[in-house]
C-alpha positions as CSV (number, residue, x, y, z in Angstrom):
1,M,0.0,0.0,0.1
2,K,1.3,3.3,-0.9
3,P,1.8,6.2,1.7
4,K,-1.0,8.8,1.6
5,A,0.3,12.2,0.8
6,L,-1.1,15.7,1.0
7,F,-0.1,18.1,-2.0
8,N,0.2,21.9,-1.3
9,W,-1.4,23.3,-4.3
10,S,-0.8,27.2,-5.3
11,S,-2.7,26.7,-8.6
12,G,0.5,27.7,-10.5
13,K,3.3,26.2,-12.7
14,D,5.7,25.1,-10.1
15,S,2.8,23.1,-8.3
16,S,1.6,21.6,-11.6
17,L,5.1,20.5,-12.6
18,A,5.7,19.0,-9.2
19,L,2.4,17.2,-9.1
20,Y,3.2,15.8,-12.5
21,K,6.4,14.4,-11.4
22,I,4.9,12.8,-8.2
23,L,2.0,11.2,-10.2
24,K,4.4,9.9,-12.8
25,E,6.6,8.4,-10.0
26,D,3.6,6.6,-8.6
27,Q,5.1,6.1,-4.9
28,Y,2.4,8.1,-3.1
29,E,-1.3,8.3,-3.0
30,I,-2.2,11.9,-3.5
31,S,-5.3,11.9,-1.1
32,T,-6.0,15.8,-1.3
33,L,-4.8,19.2,-2.5
34,L,-4.4,22.1,0.3
35,T,-4.7,25.6,-0.7
36,S,-4.5,28.8,1.4
37,I,-7.3,31.3,0.6
38,N,-7.9,34.9,1.6
39,Q,-11.0,34.6,3.6
40,E,-12.4,38.2,2.8
41,F,-11.7,38.1,-0.9
42,Q,-12.0,34.3,-1.4
43,R,-8.8,34.4,-3.4
44,I,-5.6,32.3,-3.3
45,S,-3.1,33.9,-1.3
46,M,-0.6,36.0,-3.4
47,H,-1.7,34.4,-6.8
48,G,-4.9,36.4,-6.5
49,V,-7.0,33.8,-8.3
50,H,-10.6,33.4,-7.5
51,V,-11.7,30.2,-5.5
52,S,-14.1,29.4,-8.3
53,L,-11.1,28.9,-10.8
54,L,-9.3,26.8,-8.0
55,E,-12.3,24.7,-7.6
56,K,-12.5,24.0,-11.4
57,Q,-8.7,23.2,-11.4
58,A,-9.3,20.5,-8.5
59,E,-12.2,19.1,-10.5
60,S,-10.1,18.6,-13.6
61,L,-7.3,17.1,-11.7
62,G,-9.7,14.7,-10.1
63,I,-8.2,15.3,-6.6
64,P,-10.2,16.3,-3.4
65,L,-9.5,20.1,-2.4
66,I,-9.2,21.5,1.1
67,K,-9.2,25.3,1.4
68,M,-7.4,26.7,4.3
69,E,-9.1,30.1,5.0
70,L,-7.0,32.9,6.4
71,P,-7.8,36.4,7.7
72,K,-6.9,39.3,5.4
73,E,-3.5,40.0,7.3
74,P,-3.0,37.1,9.7
75,S,-0.4,37.5,12.5
76,M,2.0,34.8,12.6
77,E,0.2,33.4,15.8
78,E,-3.1,33.2,13.8
79,Y,-1.4,31.5,10.9
80,Q,0.1,28.9,13.2
81,Q,-3.1,28.2,14.9
82,I,-5.0,27.7,11.6
83,M,-2.4,25.5,10.0
84,S,-2.1,23.5,13.3
85,K,-5.8,22.8,13.3
86,T,-5.8,21.9,9.5
87,M,-2.8,19.8,9.6
88,T,-4.2,17.7,12.6
89,E,-7.3,17.1,10.8
90,I,-5.5,16.1,7.7
91,Q,-3.2,13.7,9.6
92,A,-6.3,12.1,11.2
93,Q,-7.0,10.8,7.6
94,G,-3.8,8.7,7.7
95,I,-1.8,11.0,5.6
96,T,1.9,10.9,6.4
97,H,3.7,13.1,3.9
98,S,3.2,16.7,2.5
99,I,4.6,17.6,-0.9
100,F,5.6,21.2,-1.9
101,G,6.8,22.9,-5.3
102,D,9.5,24.8,-3.7
103,I,12.8,24.8,-5.7
104,F,15.6,26.6,-3.9
105,L,14.4,28.7,-0.9
106,E,16.5,27.1,2.0
107,D,15.0,28.9,4.8
108,L,11.3,28.2,3.6
109,R,12.1,24.4,3.3
110,K,13.5,24.3,6.9
111,Y,10.5,26.0,8.1
112,R,8.2,23.5,6.5
113,E,10.3,20.6,7.6
114,D,10.4,21.8,11.0
115,Q,6.6,22.4,11.4
116,L,5.9,18.9,9.9
117,N,8.4,17.2,12.2
118,V,6.4,18.5,15.2
119,I,3.4,16.5,14.1
120,G,5.4,13.4,12.7
121,M,4.8,14.0,9.0
122,K,7.5,14.2,6.2
123,A,8.1,16.9,3.5
124,L,8.7,16.0,-0.1
125,F,10.2,18.6,-2.7
126,P,10.2,17.0,-6.2
127,L,11.6,20.1,-8.0
128,W,14.4,20.8,-5.3
129,K,17.6,22.2,-6.5
130,Q,16.9,21.8,-10.2
131,N,17.8,24.3,-12.7
132,T,14.9,26.7,-13.2
133,T,15.6,27.5,-16.7
134,D,15.3,23.6,-17.4
135,L,12.1,23.4,-15.3
136,I,10.3,26.1,-17.2
137,R,11.3,24.6,-20.5
138,E,10.3,21.1,-19.4
139,F,7.2,22.5,-18.2
140,L,6.2,24.1,-21.7
141,D,7.5,21.0,-23.5
142,L,5.1,18.9,-21.6
143,G,2.3,20.9,-23.0
144,F,1.3,22.8,-19.7
145,K,-0.3,26.0,-20.3
146,T,-0.1,28.9,-17.5
147,I,-1.0,32.6,-17.3
148,V,0.7,35.2,-15.3
149,T,-1.8,36.3,-12.6
150,C,0.5,38.6,-10.4
151,V,3.8,40.5,-10.9
152,N,6.0,42.2,-8.4
153,G,6.2,46.0,-9.5
154,S,10.0,46.1,-8.4
155,Y,10.7,43.8,-11.5
156,F,8.0,44.4,-14.1
157,D,5.4,46.9,-15.5
158,K,1.8,46.0,-15.6
159,S,2.0,44.6,-19.2
160,F,3.4,41.4,-17.8
161,A,0.3,40.6,-15.9
162,G,-2.2,38.4,-17.9
163,R,0.6,37.2,-20.2
164,I,0.7,33.5,-21.2
165,I,4.0,31.9,-20.3
166,D,5.8,30.9,-23.7
167,Q,9.2,31.3,-25.0
168,Q,8.7,34.9,-25.8
169,F,7.7,35.6,-22.2
170,I,11.0,33.8,-21.0
171,D,13.0,35.9,-23.6
172,D,11.4,39.0,-22.3
173,L,12.3,38.3,-18.6
174,P,14.6,41.0,-16.9
175,E,18.1,39.5,-16.3
176,N,17.5,39.7,-12.4
177,V,14.3,37.7,-12.7
178,D,14.4,33.8,-12.0
179,P,12.7,32.1,-14.8
180,C,10.4,30.3,-12.5
181,G,9.7,33.4,-10.2
182,E,11.2,31.6,-7.4
183,N,11.9,34.7,-5.5
184,G,8.4,36.0,-5.7
185,E,8.8,38.0,-8.9
186,F,5.7,36.6,-10.3
187,H,2.9,34.0,-9.8
188,T,0.7,32.0,-12.2
189,F,-2.4,30.0,-12.8
190,T,-2.1,26.8,-14.8
191,F,-5.2,25.9,-16.8
192,D,-4.3,23.1,-19.0
193,G,-1.7,20.2,-19.2
194,P,-1.1,16.5,-19.0
195,I,-2.5,16.2,-15.4
196,F,-5.9,17.7,-16.2
197,K,-8.7,16.0,-17.6
198,N,-9.9,19.1,-19.5
199,P,-8.7,22.8,-19.6
200,V,-10.1,25.3,-17.1
201,E,-12.0,28.0,-19.2
202,F,-11.7,31.6,-18.3
203,K,-11.7,35.1,-19.5
204,I,-9.3,37.8,-18.6
205,G,-10.6,40.8,-16.6
206,E,-9.1,43.9,-15.6
207,T,-5.5,44.4,-14.2
208,V,-5.4,45.8,-10.7
209,K,-2.7,47.6,-8.7
210,K,-2.3,46.8,-5.0
211,T,0.2,48.2,-2.8
212,Y,1.5,47.0,0.6
213,P,3.7,48.8,3.2
214,K,7.4,47.9,3.4
215,P,8.5,46.8,6.9
216,K,10.9,49.3,8.4
217,T,14.4,48.1,9.4
218,S,14.9,51.1,11.5
219,P,12.9,54.1,13.0
220,E,14.5,56.4,10.8
221,E,13.7,54.8,7.6
222,E,11.1,56.5,5.5
223,D,7.8,54.7,4.7
224,G,7.8,52.8,1.6
225,E,5.5,50.4,-0.2
226,Y,5.6,47.3,-2.4
227,V,3.5,47.5,-5.7
228,F,2.0,44.4,-7.2
229,W,0.0,44.1,-10.4
230,F,-2.9,41.5,-10.4
231,S,-4.6,40.2,-13.6
232,D,-8.3,39.1,-12.7
233,L,-9.2,35.8,-14.3
234,I,-13.1,35.3,-14.6
235,L,-14.4,31.8,-14.9
236,R,-16.4,31.1,-18.0
């Protein structure tokens, strides 16, 4: 009998490729997807994708979905409480492994592993330390289709939001941007590919600018803000 695993699903390209690889290896039973949702806006945290599209993705994948709803701006304590409750319920289903699409963020990996160790679960990282240029090319060669839903204004202008990722998109990336956006430069929504029974149909809505205050490193530092551009996707 294969071990039961939870897949941490962001809705984007890295999740899609990691899930493809795990399913192909066929060593684990993927019992459920887990996605963090902004409770107020009913959208995927950071990706900005509405829950209706997420649900269509899960339906096309044929895997049950658990939505972990978080407050608009949760404190670390609130986040930990909600995550602990969710993971306890998941573990009660006999799930022993938790799978992530992270590639090279060491601190994030350690945090995930430490949190899972507390409850006796193991973390898996199918894409870990792989070359991100090779990964995005493999993703496209496999026939996946994904659209950029959010870009960090520190790296991009608003025109990059709402673009389909293809070779032209990769060629247009600034030199300081990782090809997979692994440093948070951009986020995506995957709507078709070899793991989906059918494409997720949507239309592109407006592009929205959102700002977030930059944390100060000293009392003397001037106020600043992060700018993000979100392309709103609307379920057909």
